[in-house]
A tleap script that builds the chain and sets N, CA, C and O, in Angstrom:
source leaprc.protein.ff14SB
mol = sequence {
  NMET ARG TRP LEU TRP ARG LEU LEU MET LEU
  PHE VAL PHE LEU VAL LEU VAL ARG THR LEU
  PHE VAL PRO GLN PRO LYS ALA PHE ILE ALA
  LEU PRO GLU GLY GLN ASN TRP GLY GLN LYS
  ILE GLN GLY GLU MET LYS GLN TRP GLN LYS
  LEU SER GLN ASP LEU PRO ALA SER ILE GLU
  VAL GLU VAL ARG ARG LEU TRP ASN ASP PHE
  GLN PRO ASN GLY GLU GLY GLU GLU CVAL
}
set mol.1.N position { 113.948 -8.601 78.114 }
set mol.1.CA position { 114.553 -7.340 78.491 }
set mol.1.C position { 113.493 -6.363 79.004 }
set mol.1.O position { 113.804 -5.476 79.799 }
set mol.2.N position { 112.276 -6.516 78.567 }
set mol.2.CA position { 111.210 -5.641 79.042 }
set mol.2.C position { 110.982 -5.797 80.539 }
set mol.2.O position { 110.679 -4.826 81.233 }
set mol.3.N position { 111.128 -7.015 81.030 }
set mol.3.CA position { 110.897 -7.252 82.454 }
set mol.3.C position { 111.921 -6.507 83.319 }
set mol.3.O position { 111.604 -6.089 84.433 }
set mol.4.N position { 113.149 -6.340 82.808 }
set mol.4.CA position { 114.170 -5.609 83.553 }
set mol.4.C position { 113.783 -4.131 83.675 }
set mol.4.O position { 113.887 -3.538 84.748 }
set mol.5.N position { 113.333 -3.545 82.554 }
set mol.5.CA position { 112.912 -2.137 82.597 }
set mol.5.C position { 111.686 -1.957 83.485 }
set mol.5.O position { 111.590 -0.975 84.222 }
set mol.6.N position { 110.752 -2.899 83.418 }
set mol.6.CA position { 109.556 -2.809 84.258 }
set mol.6.C position { 109.927 -2.929 85.745 }
set mol.6.O position { 109.380 -2.214 86.585 }
set mol.7.N position { 110.834 -3.813 86.051 }
set mol.7.CA position { 111.285 -3.978 87.422 }
set mol.7.C position { 112.007 -2.717 87.914 }
set mol.7.O position { 111.807 -2.283 89.049 }
set mol.8.N position { 112.828 -2.147 87.069 }
set mol.8.CA position { 113.534 -0.912 87.415 }
set mol.8.C position { 112.549 0.241 87.637 }
set mol.8.O position { 112.676 0.993 88.603 }
set mol.9.N position { 111.579 0.375 86.750 }
set mol.9.CA position { 110.588 1.441 86.893 }
set mol.9.C position { 109.728 1.226 88.147 }
set mol.9.O position { 109.361 2.196 88.810 }
set mol.10.N position { 109.408 -0.007 88.472 }
set mol.10.CA position { 108.660 -0.295 89.686 }
set mol.10.C position { 109.471 0.093 90.921 }
set mol.10.O position { 108.929 0.658 91.872 }
set mol.11.N position { 110.759 -0.209 90.905 }
set mol.11.CA position { 111.638 0.162 92.013 }
set mol.11.C position { 111.707 1.680 92.171 }
set mol.11.O position { 111.618 2.185 93.290 }
set mol.12.N position { 111.860 2.401 91.089 }
set mol.12.CA position { 111.916 3.864 91.135 }
set mol.12.C position { 110.588 4.432 91.651 }
set mol.12.O position { 110.579 5.372 92.446 }
set mol.13.N position { 109.495 3.870 91.205 }
set mol.13.CA position { 108.181 4.318 91.659 }
set mol.13.C position { 107.994 4.073 93.164 }
set mol.13.O position { 107.465 4.932 93.870 }
set mol.14.N position { 108.421 2.919 93.647 }
set mol.14.CA position { 108.298 2.622 95.071 }
set mol.14.C position { 109.156 3.553 95.917 }
set mol.14.O position { 108.737 3.974 96.996 }
set mol.15.N position { 110.341 3.874 95.441 }
set mol.15.CA position { 111.204 4.810 96.164 }
set mol.15.C position { 110.559 6.192 96.183 }
set mol.15.O position { 110.595 6.868 97.211 }
set mol.16.N position { 109.979 6.618 95.089 }
set mol.16.CA position { 109.312 7.917 95.034 }
set mol.16.C position { 108.132 7.968 96.000 }
set mol.16.O position { 107.962 8.950 96.722 }
set mol.17.N position { 107.327 6.929 96.015 }
set mol.17.CA position { 106.171 6.879 96.913 }
set mol.17.C position { 106.636 6.882 98.363 }
set mol.17.O position { 106.038 7.547 99.209 }
set mol.18.N position { 107.690 6.146 98.649 }
set mol.18.CA position { 108.211 6.101 100.023 }
set mol.18.C position { 108.682 7.479 100.479 }
set mol.18.O position { 108.414 7.877 101.613 }
set mol.19.N position { 109.376 8.209 99.617 }
set mol.19.CA position { 109.867 9.530 100.012 }
set mol.19.C position { 108.729 10.542 100.169 }
set mol.19.O position { 108.853 11.499 100.934 }
set mol.20.N position { 107.641 10.340 99.460 }
set mol.20.CA position { 106.519 11.269 99.573 }
set mol.20.C position { 105.681 11.045 100.820 }
set mol.20.O position { 105.220 12.011 101.429 }
set mol.21.N position { 105.473 9.797 101.215 }
set mol.21.CA position { 104.509 9.507 102.277 }
set mol.21.C position { 105.133 9.135 103.618 }
set mol.21.O position { 104.469 9.248 104.648 }
set mol.22.N position { 106.362 8.705 103.632 }
set mol.22.CA position { 107.008 8.346 104.901 }
set mol.22.C position { 107.727 9.590 105.422 }
set mol.22.O position { 108.539 10.174 104.704 }
set mol.23.N position { 107.446 10.000 106.647 }
set mol.23.CA position { 108.105 11.206 107.167 }
set mol.23.C position { 109.605 10.978 107.340 }
set mol.23.O position { 110.052 9.904 107.742 }
set mol.24.N position { 110.354 12.011 107.027 }
set mol.24.CA position { 111.808 11.944 107.138 }
set mol.24.C position { 112.221 12.131 108.597 }
set mol.24.O position { 111.596 12.910 109.315 }
set mol.25.N position { 113.258 11.433 109.045 }
set mol.25.CA position { 113.720 11.636 110.425 }
set mol.25.C position { 114.326 13.026 110.580 }
set mol.25.O position { 114.950 13.556 109.660 }
set mol.26.N position { 114.133 13.596 111.744 }
set mol.26.CA position { 114.647 14.938 112.006 }
set mol.26.C position { 115.752 14.855 113.049 }
set mol.26.O position { 115.640 14.118 114.029 }
set mol.27.N position { 116.807 15.608 112.833 }
set mol.27.CA position { 117.922 15.652 113.776 }
set mol.27.C position { 117.910 16.991 114.492 }
set mol.27.O position { 117.631 18.030 113.895 }
set mol.28.N position { 118.216 16.948 115.767 }
set mol.28.CA position { 118.260 18.163 116.558 }
set mol.28.C position { 119.644 18.301 117.165 }
set mol.28.O position { 120.251 17.317 117.586 }
set mol.29.N position { 120.132 19.520 117.205 }
set mol.29.CA position { 121.423 19.797 117.821 }
set mol.29.C position { 121.163 20.246 119.245 }
set mol.29.O position { 120.449 21.220 119.483 }
set mol.30.N position { 121.746 19.529 120.184 }
set mol.30.CA position { 121.540 19.851 121.591 }
set mol.30.C position { 122.736 20.644 122.105 }
set mol.30.O position { 123.886 20.308 121.823 }
set mol.31.N position { 122.454 21.681 122.848 }
set mol.31.CA position { 123.518 22.466 123.469 }
set mol.31.C position { 124.055 21.720 124.679 }
set mol.31.O position { 123.285 21.064 125.379 }
set mol.32.N position { 125.337 21.799 124.942 }
set mol.32.CA position { 125.865 21.139 126.139 }
set mol.32.C position { 125.320 21.802 127.402 }
set mol.32.O position { 125.191 23.024 127.476 }
set mol.33.N position { 125.012 20.991 128.364 }
set mol.33.CA position { 124.424 21.522 129.592 }
set mol.33.C position { 125.507 22.175 130.441 }
set mol.33.O position { 126.621 21.662 130.547 }
set mol.34.N position { 125.175 23.287 131.030 }
set mol.34.CA position { 126.089 23.950 131.940 }
set mol.34.C position { 127.129 24.825 131.270 }
set mol.34.O position { 127.915 25.462 131.971 }
set mol.35.N position { 127.170 24.886 129.988 }
set mol.35.CA position { 128.138 25.724 129.280 }
set mol.35.C position { 127.417 26.451 128.163 }
set mol.35.O position { 126.489 25.924 127.551 }
set mol.36.N position { 127.857 27.658 127.914 }
set mol.36.CA position { 127.321 28.329 126.746 }
set mol.36.C position { 128.375 28.296 125.636 }
set mol.36.O position { 129.511 27.882 125.868 }
set mol.37.N position { 128.005 28.723 124.461 }
set mol.37.CA position { 128.908 28.632 123.306 }
set mol.37.C position { 130.144 29.485 123.482 }
set mol.37.O position { 131.226 29.094 123.043 }
set mol.38.N position { 130.012 30.646 124.118 }
set mol.38.CA position { 131.163 31.526 124.306 }
set mol.38.C position { 132.239 30.883 125.161 }
set mol.38.O position { 133.425 30.961 124.840 }
set mol.39.N position { 131.825 30.247 126.254 }
set mol.39.CA position { 132.784 29.582 127.126 }
set mol.39.C position { 133.457 28.407 126.410 }
set mol.39.O position { 134.656 28.178 126.570 }
set mol.40.N position { 132.695 27.690 125.642 }
set mol.40.CA position { 133.256 26.539 124.928 }
set mol.40.C position { 134.282 26.994 123.893 }
set mol.40.O position { 135.347 26.391 123.767 }
set mol.41.N position { 133.967 28.045 123.160 }
set mol.41.CA position { 134.892 28.556 122.142 }
set mol.41.C position { 136.151 29.110 122.794 }
set mol.41.O position { 137.253 28.898 122.289 }
set mol.42.N position { 135.999 29.819 123.912 }
set mol.42.CA position { 137.174 30.347 124.611 }
set mol.42.C position { 138.056 29.213 125.125 }
set mol.42.O position { 139.281 29.310 125.059 }
set mol.43.N position { 137.463 28.163 125.626 }
set mol.43.CA position { 138.237 27.003 126.084 }
set mol.43.C position { 139.009 26.353 124.954 }
set mol.43.O position { 140.171 25.980 125.117 }
set mol.44.N position { 138.353 26.217 123.796 }
set mol.44.CA position { 139.032 25.639 122.629 }
set mol.44.C position { 140.183 26.521 122.167 }
set mol.44.O position { 141.246 26.014 121.810 }
set mol.45.N position { 139.981 27.839 122.169 }
set mol.45.CA position { 141.039 28.753 121.743 }
set mol.45.C position { 142.232 28.686 122.690 }
set mol.45.O position { 143.377 28.702 122.238 }
set mol.46.N position { 141.985 28.611 123.998 }
set mol.46.CA position { 143.081 28.491 124.958 }
set mol.46.C position { 143.850 27.195 124.749 }
set mol.46.O position { 145.077 27.172 124.855 }
set mol.47.N position { 143.134 26.122 124.455 }
set mol.47.CA position { 143.794 24.838 124.220 }
set mol.47.C position { 144.671 24.896 122.968 }
set mol.47.O position { 145.797 24.400 122.984 }
set mol.48.N position { 144.171 25.494 121.886 }
set mol.48.CA position { 144.965 25.631 120.655 }
set mol.48.C position { 146.184 26.517 120.889 }
set mol.48.O position { 147.255 26.245 120.347 }
set mol.49.N position { 146.036 27.573 121.687 }
set mol.49.CA position { 147.173 28.442 121.980 }
set mol.49.C position { 148.249 27.698 122.758 }
set mol.49.O position { 149.437 27.868 122.485 }
set mol.50.N position { 147.850 26.878 123.721 }
set mol.50.CA position { 148.824 26.089 124.476 }
set mol.50.C position { 149.552 25.103 123.569 }
set mol.50.O position { 150.765 24.925 123.683 }
set mol.51.N position { 148.805 24.464 122.666 }
set mol.51.CA position { 149.426 23.474 121.783 }
set mol.51.C position { 150.354 24.115 120.762 }
set mol.51.O position { 151.386 23.537 120.421 }
set mol.52.N position { 150.007 25.298 120.269 }
set mol.52.CA position { 150.798 25.921 119.213 }
set mol.52.C position { 151.876 26.857 119.738 }
set mol.52.O position { 152.633 27.419 118.947 }
set mol.53.N position { 151.964 27.038 121.053 }
set mol.53.CA position { 152.938 27.969 121.609 }
set mol.53.C position { 154.367 27.496 121.355 }
set mol.53.O position { 155.232 28.318 121.051 }
set mol.54.N position { 154.636 26.211 121.470 }
set mol.54.CA position { 155.975 25.676 121.298 }
set mol.54.C position { 156.188 25.142 119.884 }
set mol.54.O position { 157.182 24.461 119.631 }
set mol.55.N position { 155.298 25.429 118.983 }
set mol.55.CA position { 155.384 24.866 117.633 }
set mol.55.C position { 156.619 25.321 116.865 }
set mol.55.O position { 157.278 24.460 116.283 }
set mol.56.N position { 156.992 26.605 116.812 }
set mol.56.CA position { 158.174 26.994 116.036 }
set mol.56.C position { 159.461 26.330 116.521 }
set mol.56.O position { 160.301 25.950 115.705 }
set mol.57.N position { 159.628 26.185 117.823 }
set mol.57.CA position { 160.823 25.522 118.341 }
set mol.57.C position { 160.835 24.053 117.936 }
set mol.57.O position { 161.888 23.519 117.587 }
set mol.58.N position { 159.693 23.400 117.977 }
set mol.58.CA position { 159.617 21.999 117.583 }
set mol.58.C position { 159.954 21.832 116.114 }
set mol.58.O position { 160.645 20.884 115.739 }
set mol.59.N position { 159.474 22.740 115.280 }
set mol.59.CA position { 159.761 22.666 113.848 }
set mol.59.C position { 161.248 22.869 113.602 }
set mol.59.O position { 161.841 22.186 112.767 }
set mol.60.N position { 161.855 23.809 114.327 }
set mol.60.CA position { 163.291 24.056 114.152 }
set mol.60.C position { 164.100 22.817 114.526 }
set mol.60.O position { 165.054 22.470 113.828 }
set mol.61.N position { 163.731 22.146 115.618 }
set mol.61.CA position { 164.439 20.937 116.039 }
set mol.61.C position { 164.312 19.848 114.984 }
set mol.61.O position { 165.288 19.159 114.688 }
set mol.62.N position { 163.130 19.685 114.419 }
set mol.62.CA position { 162.919 18.657 113.395 }
set mol.62.C position { 163.710 18.964 112.131 }
set mol.62.O position { 164.268 18.054 111.518 }
set mol.63.N position { 163.766 20.236 111.731 }
set mol.63.CA position { 164.514 20.606 110.529 }
set mol.63.C position { 166.002 20.357 110.737 }
set mol.63.O position { 166.676 19.854 109.838 }
set mol.64.N position { 166.518 20.700 111.899 }
set mol.64.CA position { 167.937 20.447 112.185 }
set mol.64.C position { 168.233 18.954 112.185 }
set mol.64.O position { 169.269 18.530 111.673 }
set mol.65.N position { 167.346 18.160 112.746 }
set mol.65.CA position { 167.540 16.710 112.768 }
set mol.65.C position { 167.524 16.145 111.351 }
set mol.65.O position { 168.367 15.319 111.001 }
set mol.66.N position { 166.576 16.586 110.544 }
set mol.66.CA position { 166.533 16.106 109.159 }
set mol.66.C position { 167.776 16.540 108.383 }
set mol.66.O position { 168.314 15.770 107.587 }
set mol.67.N position { 168.231 17.770 108.614 }
set mol.67.CA position { 169.404 18.277 107.903 }
set mol.67.C position { 170.634 17.454 108.269 }
set mol.67.O position { 171.449 17.137 107.403 }
set mol.68.N position { 170.772 17.111 109.532 }
set mol.68.CA position { 171.916 16.307 109.956 }
set mol.68.C position { 171.821 14.874 109.446 }
set mol.68.O position { 172.841 14.261 109.128 }
set mol.69.N position { 170.617 14.339 109.366 }
set mol.69.CA position { 170.445 12.967 108.878 }
set mol.69.C position { 170.782 12.848 107.402 }
set mol.69.O position { 171.294 11.816 106.968 }
set mol.70.N position { 170.505 13.886 106.623 }
set mol.70.CA position { 170.677 13.799 105.180 }
set mol.70.C position { 171.861 14.608 104.675 }
set mol.70.O position { 171.888 14.987 103.505 }
set mol.71.N position { 172.814 14.873 105.508 }
set mol.71.CA position { 174.028 15.559 105.067 }
set mol.71.C position { 174.847 14.615 104.192 }
set mol.71.O position { 174.999 13.440 104.527 }
set mol.72.N position { 175.375 15.114 103.075 }
set mol.72.CA position { 176.234 14.252 102.264 }
set mol.72.C position { 177.564 13.995 102.996 }
set mol.72.O position { 178.149 14.897 103.595 }
set mol.73.N position { 178.011 12.752 102.926 }
set mol.73.CA position { 179.234 12.403 103.629 }
set mol.73.C position { 180.394 12.122 102.662 }
set mol.73.O position { 181.467 11.713 103.106 }
set mol.74.N position { 180.206 12.327 101.380 }
set mol.74.CA position { 181.267 12.129 100.409 }
set mol.74.C position { 181.469 10.700 99.950 }
set mol.74.O position { 182.408 10.413 99.208 }
set mol.75.N position { 180.592 9.796 100.385 }
set mol.75.CA position { 180.716 8.398 99.982 }
set mol.75.C position { 179.727 8.045 98.867 }
set mol.75.O position { 179.411 6.872 98.666 }
set mol.76.N position { 179.247 9.040 98.158 }
set mol.76.CA position { 178.255 8.777 97.124 }
set mol.76.C position { 178.885 8.157 95.891 }
set mol.76.O position { 180.081 8.314 95.644 }
set mol.77.N position { 178.076 7.458 95.127 }
set mol.77.CA position { 178.516 6.846 93.888 }
set mol.77.C position { 177.716 7.428 92.728 }
set mol.77.O position { 176.574 7.859 92.887 }
set mol.78.N position { 178.346 7.426 91.567 }
set mol.78.CA position { 177.619 7.888 90.388 }
set mol.78.C position { 176.640 6.843 89.942 }
set mol.78.O position { 176.888 5.642 90.040 }
set mol.79.N position { 175.531 7.316 89.452 }
set mol.79.CA position { 174.497 6.392 88.976 }
set mol.79.C position { 174.510 6.370 87.485 }
set mol.79.O position { 173.717 5.656 86.872 }
savepdb mol mol.pdb
quit
């Protein structure tokens, strides 16, 4: 059982040494070329407005369809 603990401690030590001496990769965020952030945000907002403009009517149609589908027809049985 000692060999298992020694192996585990060796693994932990190697991971610690690796994190100390190996440089971590760095990520950079690149801005899209030809557009600034303001234009991109305005474009996204216009797209969301177009998509959500007809939303209340669509919801009303779906609710009416569900209501008609689940109307009781008087043929129910007692359980």
